[in-house]
C-alpha positions in Angstrom: -4.8 -3.7 -0.7 -4.5 -3.5 -4.2 -4.4 -7.1 -6.3 -5.1 -10.4 -5.4 -1.5 -11.3 -4.5 -1.7 -8.7 -1.7 -4.0 -10.7 0.6 -1.9 -13.7 0.5 1.4 -11.5 0.7 0.3 -9.3 3.7 -1.9 -12.4 5.5 1.4 -13.3 7.4 2.6 -10.0 8.1 -0.7 -9.0 9.4 -0.9 -11.7 11.8 2.7 -11.3 13.1 1.6 -7.5 13.6 -1.0 -8.7 15.5 0.3 -11.0 17.9 2.8 -8.3 18.8 -0.6 -6.4 19.8 -0.8 -4.1 17.4 -4.2 -3.6 15.7 -4.3 -3.6 11.9 -7.3 -2.3 9.7 -7.4 -3.3 6.2 -8.7 -1.5 3.2 -8.8 -2.9 -0.3 -10.2 -2.1 -3.8 -12.4 -3.8 -5.9 -10.4 -5.6 -8.4 -9.7 -9.1 -9.9 -10.2 -11.4 -6.9 -9.0 -9.2 -4.0 -11.9 -8.8 -2.1 -13.2 -12.6 -2.4 -9.8 -13.6 -1.2 -9.9 -11.5 1.6 -13.3 -13.0 2.7 -11.8 -16.6 1.8 -8.7 -16.0 4.2 -11.0 -14.4 6.9 -9.0 -11.3 6.5 -11.4 -8.2 8.1 -11.5 -5.1 5.6 -13.1 -2.1 4.2 -13.9 -2.1 0.5 -12.7 1.1 -0.7 -13.1 2.4 -4.3 -12.5 -0.1 -7.7 -10.0 -0.5 -10.4 -10.1 2.0 -13.4 -9.3 0.0 -16.0 -7.5 0.8 -18.9 -8.3 4.4 -19.9 -5.9 6.9 -18.4 -8.4 9.5 -17.1 -10.6 6.9 -16.0 -7.5 5.3 -13.9 -6.7 9.2 -12.9 -10.6 9.8 -11.8 -10.3 6.3 -9.7 -6.8 7.5 -8.2 -8.9 10.8 -6.7 -11.9 8.9 -5.8 -10.2 6.0 -3.6 -7.5 8.7 -2.2 -10.2 11.1 -1.2 -12.3 8.3 0.6 -8.8 6.9 1.6 -8.6 10.1 3.9 -12.2 10.0 4.9 -11.4 6.6 6.3 -8.2 8.3 8.0 -9.8 10.8 9.7 -11.9 8.6 11.4 -9.8 6.2 13.2 -6.3 6.7 15.2 -3.3 5.2 13.0 0.0 5.4 13.3 1.5 4.1 9.7 0.2 3.3 7.1 1.5 0.1 4.8 0.9 -0.6 0.8 2.2 -2.4 -1.8 2.1 -0.2 -4.7 -0.8 1.6 -3.9 -0.7 5.2 -5.0 -3.9 6.1 -3.2 -2.7 4.9 0.1 0.8 7.1 -0.4 -1.2 10.4 -1.2 -3.6 9.9 1.9 -1.2 9.1 4.3 0.7 12.3 3.0 -2.5 14.3 3.2 -3.2 12.9 6.6 0.7 13.4 7.7 1.1 9.3 8.6 4.3 7.8 7.9 3.6 5.2 5.0 5.7 2.1 3.9 5.5 1.4 0.4 6.9 -2.1 -1.3 7.3 -2.8 -4.8 8.2 -5.7 -7.0 8.2 -4.3 -10.3 10.6 -1.9 -11.5 8.6 -0.6 -14.6 5.6 0.9 -13.0 6.9 4.3 -13.2 3.8 6.2 -12.3 4.0 3.8 -8.8 7.4 5.2 -8.4 6.5 9.1 -9.2 3.6 9.1 -6.7 4.2 6.5 -4.3 7.7 5.5 -3.7 8.8 9.3 -4.0 6.0 10.2 -1.0 7.3 7.0 1.0 8.7 7.3 4.5 10.5 3.9 3.5 10.3 1.6 0.6 10.9 -1.8 0.3 11.7 -3.7 -3.0 11.9 -7.3 -3.6 15.2 -6.7 -5.2 16.5 -3.0 -4.7 19.6 -3.8 -6.8 17.1 -3.7 -9.5 15.2 -0.1 -8.4 17.8 2.1 -9.8 17.0 5.7 -10.5 13.3 4.9 -9.4 14.0 4.2 -5.9 13.6 7.8 -3.6 17.4 6.5 -2.3 19.7 3.7 -1.1 19.3 5.2 2.5 15.3 4.7 2.5 15.3 1.4 0.3 15.5 -2.0 2.3 14.6 -5.5 0.9 11.1 -6.5 1.7 12.2 -9.7 3.6 14.0 -7.7 6.4 11.9 -6.5 8.4 13.0 -4.4 11.5 12.0 -2.2 14.4 12.7 1.6 13.9 13.6 3.8 17.2 
């Protein structure tokens, strides 16, 4: 989880996956109120990295650092799927670990996210797929985020 909205958005998804018998492991970066919200909501998590700030160089450095840490984290566990909302570091780590990855997004102007995370993702979710336009990887792989379905 990379932003304060993510604990609220993902909490019911995590609960549903757990009810279905899946083990869920959550990672989160130290940014704004993300970690305190996870704690308040009782979501166990592993903190990895922090926000890079406004500087492009620091953002790139933070991305490299978090990606490396996510790869190390992933190697220690047995994972079948990586799920993120706009997380480039998770997308890059999942690709390095050869894990399928789902990347949701809800802001069509987040061009760096689309160039990295969405192009790598196995599937994509968008709040409004019709607005994703050329930034989406393909219509075939773009699903409305409200539509959760089992994959064969």
